[in-house]
Each structure stands twice: as C-alpha cells, then as structure tokens.
Biotite code that builds the C-alpha atoms (Angstrom):
import biotite.structure as struc

atoms = struc.array([
    struc.Atom([-60.699, 22.971, -189.353], chain_id="A", res_id=1, res_name="MET", atom_name="CA", element="C"),
    struc.Atom([-59.404, 24.317, -192.657], chain_id="A", res_id=2, res_name="THR", atom_name="CA", element="C"),
    struc.Atom([-61.722, 26.104, -195.009], chain_id="A", res_id=3, res_name="GLN", atom_name="CA", element="C"),
    struc.Atom([-62.623, 24.397, -198.255], chain_id="A", res_id=4, res_name="GLN", atom_name="CA", element="C"),
    struc.Atom([-61.939, 26.458, -201.380], chain_id="A", res_id=5, res_name="PRO", atom_name="CA", element="C"),
    struc.Atom([-64.836, 27.822, -203.383], chain_id="A", res_id=6, res_name="ILE", atom_name="CA", element="C"),
    struc.Atom([-65.982, 25.300, -205.991], chain_id="A", res_id=7, res_name="ASP", atom_name="CA", element="C"),
    struc.Atom([-64.705, 27.123, -209.044], chain_id="A", res_id=8, res_name="VAL", atom_name="CA", element="C"),
    struc.Atom([-66.049, 24.401, -211.328], chain_id="A", res_id=9, res_name="ASN", atom_name="CA", element="C"),
    struc.Atom([-69.619, 25.166, -210.258], chain_id="A", res_id=10, res_name="GLN", atom_name="CA", element="C"),
    struc.Atom([-69.080, 28.883, -210.750], chain_id="A", res_id=11, res_name="LEU", atom_name="CA", element="C"),
    struc.Atom([-67.528, 28.245, -214.161], chain_id="A", res_id=12, res_name="THR", atom_name="CA", element="C"),
    struc.Atom([-70.559, 26.150, -215.091], chain_id="A", res_id=13, res_name="GLN", atom_name="CA", element="C"),
    struc.Atom([-72.871, 28.938, -213.939], chain_id="A", res_id=14, res_name="ALA", atom_name="CA", element="C"),
    struc.Atom([-70.917, 31.416, -216.056], chain_id="A", res_id=15, res_name="LYS", atom_name="CA", element="C"),
    struc.Atom([-71.281, 29.140, -219.094], chain_id="A", res_id=16, res_name="ALA", atom_name="CA", element="C"),
    struc.Atom([-75.016, 28.833, -218.433], chain_id="A", res_id=17, res_name="ASN", atom_name="CA", element="C"),
    struc.Atom([-75.328, 32.612, -218.346], chain_id="A", res_id=18, res_name="VAL", atom_name="CA", element="C"),
    struc.Atom([-73.348, 33.007, -221.577], chain_id="A", res_id=19, res_name="ALA", atom_name="CA", element="C"),
    struc.Atom([-75.565, 30.462, -223.297], chain_id="A", res_id=20, res_name="LEU", atom_name="CA", element="C"),
    struc.Atom([-78.636, 32.237, -221.934], chain_id="A", res_id=21, res_name="THR", atom_name="CA", element="C"),
    struc.Atom([-77.427, 35.471, -223.493], chain_id="A", res_id=22, res_name="GLN", atom_name="CA", element="C"),
    struc.Atom([-76.968, 33.765, -226.863], chain_id="A", res_id=23, res_name="GLU", atom_name="CA", element="C"),
    struc.Atom([-80.398, 32.176, -226.671], chain_id="A", res_id=24, res_name="LEU", atom_name="CA", element="C"),
    struc.Atom([-82.103, 35.439, -225.800], chain_id="A", res_id=25, res_name="LEU", atom_name="CA", element="C"),
    struc.Atom([-80.310, 37.176, -228.670], chain_id="A", res_id=26, res_name="THR", atom_name="CA", element="C"),
    struc.Atom([-81.579, 34.418, -230.959], chain_id="A", res_id=27, res_name="GLN", atom_name="CA", element="C"),
    struc.Atom([-85.104, 34.818, -229.581], chain_id="A", res_id=28, res_name="ALA", atom_name="CA", element="C"),
    struc.Atom([-84.991, 38.569, -230.226], chain_id="A", res_id=29, res_name="ILE", atom_name="CA", element="C"),
    struc.Atom([-83.709, 38.090, -233.761], chain_id="A", res_id=30, res_name="GLU", atom_name="CA", element="C"),
    struc.Atom([-86.320, 35.439, -234.580], chain_id="A", res_id=31, res_name="LYS", atom_name="CA", element="C"),
    struc.Atom([-89.242, 37.040, -232.748], chain_id="A", res_id=32, res_name="SER", atom_name="CA", element="C"),
    struc.Atom([-90.799, 38.526, -235.864], chain_id="A", res_id=33, res_name="SER", atom_name="CA", element="C"),
    struc.Atom([-89.918, 35.805, -238.368], chain_id="A", res_id=34, res_name="SER", atom_name="CA", element="C"),
    struc.Atom([-90.160, 32.517, -236.458], chain_id="A", res_id=35, res_name="ASP", atom_name="CA", element="C"),
    struc.Atom([-92.263, 32.603, -233.300], chain_id="A", res_id=36, res_name="GLN", atom_name="CA", element="C"),
    struc.Atom([-91.821, 28.883, -232.631], chain_id="A", res_id=37, res_name="ALA", atom_name="CA", element="C"),
    struc.Atom([-88.028, 29.112, -232.736], chain_id="A", res_id=38, res_name="LEU", atom_name="CA", element="C"),
    struc.Atom([-88.080, 32.228, -230.565], chain_id="A", res_id=39, res_name="ALA", atom_name="CA", element="C"),
    struc.Atom([-90.295, 30.456, -228.019], chain_id="A", res_id=40, res_name="GLN", atom_name="CA", element="C"),
    struc.Atom([-87.990, 27.423, -227.967], chain_id="A", res_id=41, res_name="GLN", atom_name="CA", element="C"),
    struc.Atom([-84.959, 29.648, -227.414], chain_id="A", res_id=42, res_name="ALA", atom_name="CA", element="C"),
    struc.Atom([-86.721, 31.361, -224.507], chain_id="A", res_id=43, res_name="ILE", atom_name="CA", element="C"),
    struc.Atom([-87.655, 28.011, -222.986], chain_id="A", res_id=44, res_name="LYS", atom_name="CA", element="C"),
    struc.Atom([-84.056, 26.807, -223.216], chain_id="A", res_id=45, res_name="GLN", atom_name="CA", element="C"),
    struc.Atom([-82.802, 30.129, -221.812], chain_id="A", res_id=46, res_name="ALA", atom_name="CA", element="C"),
    struc.Atom([-85.109, 29.632, -218.839], chain_id="A", res_id=47, res_name="THR", atom_name="CA", element="C"),
    struc.Atom([-83.557, 26.208, -218.212], chain_id="A", res_id=48, res_name="ASN", atom_name="CA", element="C"),
    struc.Atom([-80.042, 27.651, -218.454], chain_id="A", res_id=49, res_name="GLU", atom_name="CA", element="C"),
    struc.Atom([-80.902, 30.372, -215.941], chain_id="A", res_id=50, res_name="ILE", atom_name="CA", element="C"),
    struc.Atom([-82.253, 27.744, -213.549], chain_id="A", res_id=51, res_name="ALA", atom_name="CA", element="C"),
    struc.Atom([-79.065, 25.692, -213.900], chain_id="A", res_id=52, res_name="SER", atom_name="CA", element="C"),
    struc.Atom([-76.893, 28.742, -213.245], chain_id="A", res_id=53, res_name="ALA", atom_name="CA", element="C"),
    struc.Atom([-78.968, 29.675, -210.219], chain_id="A", res_id=54, res_name="GLN", atom_name="CA", element="C"),
    struc.Atom([-78.666, 26.148, -208.818], chain_id="A", res_id=55, res_name="THR", atom_name="CA", element="C"),
    struc.Atom([-74.889, 26.122, -209.201], chain_id="A", res_id=56, res_name="ALA", atom_name="CA", element="C"),
    struc.Atom([-74.496, 29.534, -207.557], chain_id="A", res_id=57, res_name="VAL", atom_name="CA", element="C"),
    struc.Atom([-76.867, 28.558, -204.740], chain_id="A", res_id=58, res_name="SER", atom_name="CA", element="C"),
    struc.Atom([-74.840, 25.418, -204.037], chain_id="A", res_id=59, res_name="GLN", atom_name="CA", element="C"),
    struc.Atom([-71.632, 27.428, -203.774], chain_id="A", res_id=60, res_name="VAL", atom_name="CA", element="C"),
    struc.Atom([-73.358, 29.999, -201.586], chain_id="A", res_id=61, res_name="GLN", atom_name="CA", element="C"),
    struc.Atom([-74.740, 27.292, -199.288], chain_id="A", res_id=62, res_name="SER", atom_name="CA", element="C"),
    struc.Atom([-71.286, 25.763, -198.916], chain_id="A", res_id=63, res_name="ALA", atom_name="CA", element="C"),
    struc.Atom([-69.817, 29.169, -198.031], chain_id="A", res_id=64, res_name="LEU", atom_name="CA", element="C"),
    struc.Atom([-72.539, 29.827, -195.452], chain_id="A", res_id=65, res_name="ILE", atom_name="CA", element="C"),
    struc.Atom([-71.942, 26.400, -193.907], chain_id="A", res_id=66, res_name="ALA", atom_name="CA", element="C"),
    struc.Atom([-68.196, 27.147, -193.706], chain_id="A", res_id=67, res_name="GLN", atom_name="CA", element="C"),
    struc.Atom([-68.869, 30.500, -192.060], chain_id="A", res_id=68, res_name="GLN", atom_name="CA", element="C"),
    struc.Atom([-71.191, 28.935, -189.521], chain_id="A", res_id=69, res_name="GLN", atom_name="CA", element="C"),
    struc.Atom([-68.681, 26.196, -188.781], chain_id="A", res_id=70, res_name="GLN", atom_name="CA", element="C"),
    struc.Atom([-65.868, 28.733, -188.398], chain_id="A", res_id=71, res_name="SER", atom_name="CA", element="C"),
    struc.Atom([-67.878, 30.898, -186.030], chain_id="A", res_id=72, res_name="SER", atom_name="CA", element="C"),
    struc.Atom([-68.767, 27.922, -183.845], chain_id="A", res_id=73, res_name="SER", atom_name="CA", element="C"),
    struc.Atom([-65.137, 26.859, -183.394], chain_id="A", res_id=74, res_name="GLU", atom_name="CA", element="C"),
])
C-alpha cells in the first residue's frame, strides 16, 4: 500500500490559525488597559483559533500514526 501524503492544506490552515492568534493576542495586549471588553473578546477569539489549529494538527498526526501502523503491519 502506498503512503498518503501529509495533508498540507490542514497544516496550512493550522498555520493561519496560529498567525491570527498572534494578531489577536497582540490586540488584546494593546487594548488591555484602554478597552477591557475588546481585549477579552480578542482573547476569546484567540482561544477558538488555537483550538482550530490544534484540531487540524491532531488530524494530520492521527493520519500519520494510522499510516505508520498500517505500514508496520504489512
């Protein structure tokens, strides 16, 4: 059985999620003293972006583990 390539699209999405998280956290830091509500919203959205990135990376990792297990059983 041939190995499937790594899903680069999922990793690219995870990278974008992380970049957006960085921007949101920068915004939260900048607004922390002047606009608590905006800072809190940015943190909440950053949390969601981190979760999305983690999900995408976990899916790629699971696929790689499954491939390794399949290869070792052949």
